[in-house]
C-alpha positions as CSV (number, residue, x, y, z in Angstrom):
1,M,-28.4,-249.0,-94.1
2,I,-31.5,-246.8,-93.4
3,S,-32.8,-247.3,-90.0
4,K,-36.7,-247.8,-89.7
5,I,-38.4,-246.8,-86.7
6,Y,-41.5,-248.4,-85.2
7,I,-43.1,-246.8,-82.1
8,E,-45.9,-248.3,-79.9
9,T,-47.7,-245.8,-77.9
10,Y,-49.4,-246.5,-74.6
11,G,-51.2,-244.2,-72.1
12,C,-52.9,-240.8,-72.5
13,Q,-53.3,-238.4,-75.5
14,M,-50.1,-236.6,-74.4
15,N,-48.1,-239.7,-75.0
16,F,-49.6,-239.8,-78.6
17,A,-48.7,-236.2,-79.3
18,D,-45.2,-237.0,-77.9
19,T,-44.7,-239.9,-80.3
20,E,-45.5,-237.4,-83.1
21,I,-42.8,-235.2,-81.8
22,V,-40.4,-238.1,-81.6
23,M,-41.1,-238.9,-85.3
24,G,-40.7,-235.5,-86.2
25,I,-37.2,-235.3,-84.7
26,L,-36.2,-238.8,-86.2
27,K,-37.4,-238.0,-89.5
28,N,-35.3,-234.9,-89.7
29,K,-32.3,-237.0,-88.9
30,G,-33.1,-239.4,-91.8
31,Y,-34.8,-242.1,-90.1
32,E,-38.0,-243.7,-91.9
33,V,-41.3,-244.9,-90.5
34,A,-41.6,-248.7,-90.4
35,K,-44.9,-250.1,-91.7
36,S,-44.7,-253.1,-89.4
37,I,-42.7,-254.1,-86.5
38,E,-40.9,-256.8,-88.5
39,E,-39.2,-254.4,-90.9
40,A,-38.0,-252.1,-88.0
41,N,-34.5,-251.6,-86.9
42,V,-35.5,-249.8,-83.8
43,I,-38.6,-250.5,-81.7
44,L,-39.6,-247.9,-79.1
45,L,-42.3,-248.2,-76.6
46,N,-43.6,-244.9,-75.5
47,T,-44.9,-245.6,-71.9
48,C,-47.3,-244.4,-69.2
49,S,-46.7,-244.7,-65.4
50,I,-50.1,-243.4,-64.2
51,R,-51.3,-246.7,-62.9
52,D,-49.5,-250.1,-62.1
53,N,-51.3,-251.9,-64.7
54,A,-50.1,-249.5,-67.4
55,E,-46.4,-250.5,-66.4
56,Q,-47.3,-254.2,-66.3
57,R,-48.6,-254.0,-69.8
58,I,-45.0,-252.8,-71.0
59,Y,-43.2,-255.4,-68.9
60,G,-45.4,-258.0,-70.7
61,R,-44.8,-256.5,-74.2
62,L,-40.9,-256.6,-73.5
63,S,-41.2,-260.3,-72.7
64,N,-42.9,-260.8,-76.1
65,L,-40.3,-258.8,-78.0
66,K,-37.5,-260.7,-76.4
67,N,-38.0,-263.5,-79.1
68,L,-37.9,-260.8,-82.0
69,K,-34.6,-259.4,-80.6
70,S,-33.1,-262.8,-80.4
71,Q,-33.8,-263.4,-84.0
72,K,-32.5,-259.9,-85.1
73,P,-29.3,-259.1,-83.0
74,D,-29.0,-255.7,-84.5
75,L,-32.5,-254.6,-83.4
76,L,-32.6,-251.8,-80.9
77,L,-35.3,-251.7,-78.4
78,G,-36.0,-248.6,-76.3
79,I,-38.4,-247.2,-73.7
80,L,-39.7,-243.6,-74.0
81,G,-41.8,-241.6,-71.7
82,C,-42.9,-241.7,-68.0
83,M,-41.8,-245.2,-67.5
84,A,-38.4,-244.4,-68.7
85,E,-37.8,-241.7,-66.2
86,R,-39.4,-243.6,-63.4
87,L,-37.9,-247.1,-63.8
88,R,-34.7,-246.5,-65.7
89,K,-32.4,-248.6,-63.3
90,D,-34.9,-251.6,-63.4
91,L,-35.3,-251.4,-67.3
92,I,-31.6,-251.2,-68.0
93,E,-30.0,-253.2,-65.2
94,E,-32.6,-256.0,-64.7
95,K,-34.4,-256.1,-68.2
96,K,-31.2,-256.3,-70.2
97,I,-33.3,-256.6,-73.3
98,V,-33.8,-252.6,-73.3
99,D,-31.0,-250.8,-75.1
100,L,-32.1,-247.2,-74.3
101,V,-34.3,-245.3,-72.1
102,V,-35.3,-241.7,-72.9
103,G,-37.6,-239.5,-70.8
104,P,-40.2,-237.0,-71.9
105,D,-37.7,-233.9,-71.8
106,E,-34.9,-235.6,-73.6
107,Y,-36.3,-236.4,-77.0
108,R,-34.2,-233.8,-78.7
109,R,-31.2,-236.0,-78.1
110,L,-32.8,-239.3,-79.1
111,P,-30.8,-239.7,-82.2
112,E,-27.7,-239.3,-80.2
113,Y,-28.8,-241.9,-77.8
114,L,-29.5,-244.3,-80.6
115,D,-26.1,-243.7,-82.0
116,V,-24.7,-244.6,-78.4
117,A,-26.8,-247.8,-78.4
118,Y,-25.7,-248.8,-81.9
119,S,-22.1,-248.4,-80.6
120,G,-22.9,-251.2,-77.8
121,D,-23.4,-249.0,-74.9
122,K,-26.9,-248.1,-73.1
123,G,-28.5,-244.8,-74.3
124,I,-29.8,-243.1,-71.2
125,G,-31.4,-239.6,-70.9
126,V,-34.0,-239.1,-68.2
127,R,-33.2,-235.7,-66.9
128,L,-36.2,-233.4,-66.4
129,S,-36.4,-229.9,-67.6
130,R,-37.9,-226.6,-66.6
131,T,-37.9,-225.0,-70.1
132,E,-38.4,-227.9,-72.7
133,T,-41.7,-227.5,-74.7
134,Y,-40.5,-228.6,-78.2
135,D,-41.9,-225.5,-79.4
136,D,-40.0,-225.5,-82.6
137,I,-40.4,-229.2,-83.5
138,E,-42.7,-229.9,-86.3
139,P,-44.6,-233.2,-85.2
140,Y,-44.9,-235.9,-87.8
141,R,-48.5,-236.8,-88.7
142,E,-50.2,-238.7,-91.2
143,N,-53.0,-237.0,-93.2
144,G,-56.2,-237.0,-91.3
145,L,-58.9,-235.1,-89.6
146,S,-58.0,-234.9,-85.9
147,A,-54.7,-233.9,-84.3
148,W,-53.5,-233.4,-80.8
149,I,-51.5,-230.3,-79.9
150,S,-49.4,-230.2,-76.7
151,V,-49.6,-226.6,-75.4
152,M,-47.8,-227.1,-72.1
153,R,-45.9,-229.7,-70.2
154,G,-45.6,-230.9,-66.6
155,C,-47.6,-230.2,-63.7
156,D,-47.4,-228.0,-60.5
157,K,-50.4,-229.4,-58.6
158,F,-48.7,-232.4,-56.9
159,C,-51.9,-234.4,-56.3
160,T,-50.7,-237.0,-53.7
161,F,-51.7,-240.0,-56.0
162,C,-49.9,-238.8,-59.0
163,V,-46.5,-239.4,-60.7
164,V,-46.8,-236.7,-63.4
165,P,-44.8,-233.9,-61.6
166,F,-42.0,-236.6,-60.9
167,T,-42.0,-238.1,-64.6
168,R,-42.9,-235.0,-66.6
169,G,-41.5,-232.2,-64.3
170,R,-42.8,-228.7,-63.6
171,E,-45.3,-226.7,-65.7
172,R,-44.1,-224.8,-68.6
173,S,-46.1,-223.5,-71.7
174,R,-45.6,-223.1,-75.5
175,S,-46.0,-219.4,-76.9
176,L,-49.4,-218.7,-78.2
177,N,-48.0,-217.8,-81.6
178,S,-46.4,-221.2,-82.0
179,V,-49.7,-223.1,-81.2
180,V,-51.6,-220.7,-83.6
181,Q,-49.1,-221.3,-86.5
182,E,-49.2,-225.1,-86.0
183,I,-53.1,-225.0,-86.4
184,Q,-52.8,-222.9,-89.5
185,R,-50.5,-225.7,-91.0
186,L,-53.1,-228.2,-90.0
187,S,-55.9,-226.1,-91.6
188,E,-53.9,-226.1,-94.8
189,R,-53.8,-229.8,-94.7
190,G,-57.5,-230.2,-94.3
191,F,-57.6,-231.0,-90.6
192,R,-61.2,-230.5,-89.1
193,E,-60.4,-231.0,-85.4
194,V,-57.6,-230.1,-82.9
195,T,-57.4,-231.1,-79.2
196,L,-55.2,-228.8,-77.0
197,L,-53.4,-231.0,-74.4
198,G,-51.9,-230.2,-71.0
199,Q,-51.8,-231.9,-67.5
200,N,-53.7,-228.9,-66.5
201,V,-54.4,-226.6,-69.4
202,N,-56.3,-224.1,-67.1
203,S,-52.8,-222.9,-65.7
204,Y,-51.4,-222.3,-69.4
205,S,-49.4,-219.0,-69.4
206,D,-46.8,-218.0,-71.9
207,G,-46.2,-214.9,-69.9
208,E,-48.6,-212.5,-71.7
209,N,-51.6,-214.8,-72.5
210,D,-53.7,-217.3,-70.2
211,F,-55.6,-220.3,-71.5
212,A,-58.7,-218.5,-72.5
213,D,-56.4,-216.1,-74.7
214,L,-55.0,-219.2,-76.3
215,L,-58.3,-220.8,-76.8
216,Q,-59.7,-217.7,-78.6
217,A,-56.7,-217.3,-80.7
218,C,-56.9,-221.0,-81.9
219,A,-60.6,-220.8,-82.6
220,K,-60.2,-217.8,-84.9
221,V,-57.6,-219.6,-87.2
222,D,-60.2,-221.5,-89.0
223,R,-63.8,-221.8,-87.9
224,K,-64.1,-225.2,-89.8
225,I,-61.9,-226.5,-87.2
226,R,-63.3,-227.7,-83.8
227,I,-61.3,-226.9,-80.9
228,R,-61.3,-229.4,-77.9
229,F,-59.0,-229.2,-74.8
230,T,-58.1,-231.5,-71.9
231,T,-57.3,-231.6,-69.1
232,S,-59.0,-229.0,-66.8
233,H,-58.2,-228.6,-63.2
234,P,-61.3,-227.4,-61.0
235,Q,-59.2,-224.8,-59.1
236,D,-58.1,-222.9,-62.2
237,L,-61.3,-223.0,-64.4
238,S,-62.0,-219.3,-64.8
239,D,-65.2,-217.5,-65.9
240,K,-63.0,-215.9,-68.7
241,L,-62.5,-219.4,-70.1
242,L,-66.2,-220.4,-69.8
243,F,-67.4,-217.1,-71.8
244,T,-64.6,-217.9,-74.3
245,I,-66.1,-221.2,-75.1
246,A,-69.6,-219.8,-75.0
247,E,-68.7,-217.1,-77.6
248,N,-66.9,-219.3,-80.1
249,P,-69.0,-221.7,-82.2
250,N,-66.1,-224.0,-83.1
251,I,-65.0,-224.4,-79.4
252,C,-66.7,-227.6,-78.3
253,N,-69.2,-227.4,-75.7
254,Y,-67.4,-230.2,-73.8
255,I,-65.4,-230.1,-70.4
256,H,-63.4,-232.7,-69.0
257,L,-63.3,-231.7,-65.3
258,P,-62.0,-234.5,-63.0
259,V,-63.6,-234.8,-59.6
260,Q,-61.7,-237.8,-58.4
261,S,-63.9,-238.1,-55.1
262,G,-67.1,-236.6,-53.7
263,S,-65.6,-236.5,-50.3
264,N,-63.9,-233.3,-49.1
265,R,-61.9,-235.3,-46.6
266,I,-60.7,-237.5,-49.5
267,L,-60.0,-234.5,-51.7
268,E,-57.9,-232.8,-48.9
269,L,-55.7,-236.0,-48.7
270,M,-55.5,-236.0,-52.3
271,N,-54.2,-232.4,-52.3
272,R,-57.0,-231.3,-54.9
273,T,-57.1,-227.9,-53.5
274,Y,-60.8,-227.4,-53.9
275,S,-64.1,-228.6,-52.1
276,I,-67.1,-230.3,-53.5
277,E,-68.9,-227.1,-53.0
278,H,-66.5,-225.3,-55.1
279,Y,-66.8,-227.9,-57.6
280,L,-70.5,-228.1,-57.9
281,N,-70.6,-224.2,-58.1
282,L,-68.3,-224.5,-61.1
283,I,-70.6,-226.9,-62.8
284,D,-73.7,-224.7,-62.1
285,K,-71.8,-221.6,-63.6
286,A,-70.7,-223.5,-66.7
287,R,-74.2,-224.5,-67.3
288,K,-75.6,-221.0,-67.0
289,I,-72.8,-219.6,-69.3
290,I,-72.9,-222.6,-71.7
291,P,-76.4,-223.9,-71.8
292,D,-75.6,-227.1,-73.9
293,V,-72.4,-227.9,-72.2
294,S,-71.5,-231.6,-71.5
295,F,-69.0,-232.8,-68.7
296,S,-66.9,-235.7,-68.3
297,T,-64.7,-236.7,-65.4
298,D,-62.2,-238.9,-63.6
299,I,-63.2,-240.8,-60.4
300,I,-60.7,-242.9,-58.4
301,A,-62.4,-245.7,-56.1
302,G,-60.6,-247.0,-52.9
303,F,-58.1,-244.1,-52.1
304,P,-56.3,-244.7,-49.0
305,T,-58.6,-244.6,-45.9
306,E,-61.7,-244.1,-48.0
307,T,-64.9,-245.4,-46.0
308,W,-68.3,-246.3,-47.4
309,E,-69.5,-242.7,-46.4
310,D,-66.7,-241.3,-48.6
311,H,-67.8,-243.6,-51.4
312,F,-71.5,-242.6,-51.1
313,A,-70.6,-239.0,-51.3
314,T,-68.9,-239.7,-54.7
315,L,-72.1,-241.4,-55.9
316,E,-74.1,-238.4,-54.8
317,V,-72.0,-236.0,-56.6
318,M,-72.4,-238.3,-59.8
319,K,-76.2,-238.1,-59.3
320,Q,-76.1,-234.4,-58.9
321,V,-73.8,-233.5,-61.9
322,R,-74.9,-236.2,-64.1
323,Y,-71.9,-236.7,-66.3
324,D,-72.1,-237.7,-69.9
325,G,-69.1,-239.9,-69.4
326,A,-66.3,-240.8,-66.8
327,Y,-63.0,-242.4,-66.7
328,M,-63.2,-244.5,-63.6
329,F,-60.3,-246.6,-61.9
330,K,-59.3,-248.4,-58.8
331,Y,-56.7,-246.5,-56.6
332,S,-53.2,-247.7,-57.8
333,P,-50.3,-246.9,-55.5
334,R,-47.3,-245.2,-57.2
335,E,-44.1,-245.3,-55.5
336,G,-42.6,-241.9,-54.8
337,T,-45.9,-240.1,-54.3
338,K,-47.2,-238.9,-50.9
339,A,-50.3,-241.2,-51.0
340,Y,-47.9,-244.2,-51.4
341,K,-46.8,-243.5,-47.8
342,M,-50.5,-243.5,-46.6
343,G,-50.6,-247.3,-47.2
344,D,-52.9,-249.1,-49.7
345,D,-55.6,-249.9,-46.9
346,V,-58.7,-250.4,-48.7
347,P,-59.0,-254.2,-49.7
348,D,-59.0,-255.1,-53.3
349,D,-62.3,-256.7,-53.2
350,V,-63.9,-253.5,-51.5
351,K,-62.2,-251.4,-54.3
352,T,-63.6,-253.6,-57.0
353,K,-67.2,-253.4,-55.6
354,R,-67.0,-249.6,-55.1
355,L,-65.8,-249.2,-58.7
356,Q,-68.5,-251.5,-60.0
357,E,-71.2,-249.4,-58.4
358,I,-69.6,-246.2,-59.9
359,I,-69.6,-247.7,-63.3
360,D,-73.0,-249.0,-63.0
361,L,-74.2,-245.5,-61.8
362,Q,-72.4,-243.9,-64.7
363,Q,-73.8,-246.1,-67.4
364,S,-77.3,-245.6,-66.1
365,I,-76.8,-241.9,-66.2
366,S,-75.1,-242.0,-69.6
367,Y,-78.0,-244.0,-71.0
368,Q,-80.6,-241.7,-69.4
369,K,-78.9,-238.6,-71.0
370,N,-78.6,-240.1,-74.3
371,Q,-82.3,-241.3,-74.5
372,E,-83.2,-237.4,-74.0
373,L,-81.5,-236.9,-77.3
374,I,-84.1,-239.1,-79.2
375,G,-85.8,-237.0,-81.8
376,K,-83.3,-234.3,-81.8
377,E,-81.1,-233.1,-84.2
378,E,-77.2,-233.1,-83.6
379,I,-74.2,-231.5,-85.6
380,V,-71.8,-234.3,-86.3
381,L,-68.2,-234.3,-87.9
382,V,-67.9,-237.3,-90.1
383,E,-64.8,-239.1,-89.0
384,G,-65.0,-242.5,-91.0
385,F,-66.7,-245.8,-91.3
386,S,-68.2,-247.5,-88.3
387,R,-65.9,-250.0,-86.8
388,K,-68.6,-252.8,-87.3
389,S,-69.8,-252.1,-90.7
390,D,-68.7,-250.1,-93.9
391,E,-72.4,-249.5,-94.5
392,F,-72.4,-246.9,-91.6
393,F,-70.5,-243.8,-91.0
394,S,-69.2,-242.8,-87.4
395,G,-68.8,-239.3,-86.2
396,R,-69.0,-237.1,-82.9
397,T,-71.0,-234.3,-81.7
398,D,-69.2,-231.4,-80.4
399,T,-70.2,-232.8,-76.9
400,N,-68.0,-235.7,-77.7
401,K,-70.8,-238.2,-78.3
402,V,-70.3,-240.9,-80.9
403,V,-73.0,-241.0,-83.6
404,I,-73.6,-243.8,-86.2
405,F,-75.6,-243.3,-89.3
406,P,-76.2,-244.9,-92.7
407,V,-73.6,-244.2,-95.6
408,E,-74.9,-242.0,-98.2
409,E,-72.8,-241.2,-101.5
410,K,-73.2,-237.5,-101.1
411,I,-71.6,-237.6,-97.6
412,S,-67.7,-237.5,-97.3
413,I,-65.4,-238.0,-94.2
414,G,-64.6,-234.3,-93.0
415,D,-68.1,-233.1,-93.6
416,Y,-70.2,-231.4,-90.9
417,I,-73.7,-232.8,-91.2
418,K,-77.0,-232.6,-89.2
419,V,-78.2,-236.0,-87.7
420,K,-81.5,-236.8,-86.4
421,I,-81.3,-239.3,-83.4
422,N,-83.5,-242.1,-83.3
423,K,-81.9,-244.6,-81.0
424,A,-79.3,-244.5,-78.2
425,T,-77.3,-246.7,-75.8
426,S,-75.3,-245.6,-72.9
427,A,-72.2,-245.1,-75.2
428,T,-73.5,-244.4,-78.7
429,L,-76.1,-242.4,-80.5
430,F,-77.8,-243.7,-83.8
431,G,-79.5,-241.5,-86.3
432,E,-80.2,-240.4,-89.9
433,F,-78.6,-237.8,-92.1
434,V,-80.7,-234.6,-92.5
435,D,-78.6,-232.0,-94.1
436,F,-75.0,-230.7,-94.5
437,Y,-73.6,-227.7,-92.4
438,Y,-71.3,-225.2,-93.6
439,Y,-69.2,-222.4,-91.7
440,L,-70.5,-219.5,-93.9
441,E,-69.6,-216.8,-91.6
442,E,-66.7,-216.0,-89.3
443,D,-68.8,-216.5,-86.0
444,S,-71.8,-218.6,-87.0
445,L,-72.4,-222.2,-88.1
446,K,-75.5,-222.3,-90.4
447,C,-77.4,-225.1,-92.2
448,I,-78.2,-224.7,-95.9
């Protein structure tokens, strides 16, 4: 019997990239991709542990799958990713529905663990590695326009609120050549955008090249491919990197730069290793080097001991920077981190109020910034039909803004086009087709 695999992926882009690696490994061992969960012999949940509600979603999903497993006694159910490493004992011993748990550094051995589970034992592989990068694994990807590429794994920053160093291990980077070759293969398949992934891409190093070198090399593979990257750490964002972005037309003018808090006292408790003054200086420098750059950020509301003064400092930084977008969350205690020992002393209703103020402010800023684009023209990569209507296309600017515009027969998915913006909300731009764009020369994007 041919085993068919169905994988559900939760969490960050890194998890989605890992799912493609897992599928590449299993396809090479003769497994097939199930089109639906009902036809699968093996169901794998690729999990996230970054916040408590992410873990609770998985526990809820396991409860839902319990009925399916009772109807199919031979069905194997496994947990992959960060939650597998963090909660292996609970998942195996208490949630007896789970047949295997495999952490982020043990995917090569997944076929072996599946064989163990088929024999009636529990397949368990959760050891962390200081060397594993899956450099030689070809991820399994359906045809499309966009791809995520993991260029490094793990993190050495040890922010006090974060479980990543404990669930994904220490930093290690792929070779520049392997990343470039992967992009070349994507180019040959017609992909038009890649996002380079790492918990802190700014600290990328393969021994000879830093992240700016990698970004430069990736941008040169195919000027018709846009290059994005995430996530950056303010401590390691170099001038060299900023100039590399400015000098390459297909590197997107978009930087995700988590601030987490506007209070130096809280940043020190978080072990973020930079001050707000340093952070704001980076923003100013980037805007001088890359005039049209846009920023998004991460913000945590209600970190242990956070006062209203600390919260207001965060609001002030938001007003000063004027982010294009933000990922905003209430602090979630994660067992095993240093912040967990500090105690979760900010009441939940206070966290909720502070978070709502942060959200309201960001929506207002995003709306204002998008209103400023009305009447201007933006270069958009056509990604597909709008979610709400097949009469409209959807695409994104290089600054990562979603644009909706009417369908025209001459426009195809994958085209670069020029769109004049005529309306905007806080989250979306609306406009009309103006002209096509083509990469005619190696280092310039021109309209014809």
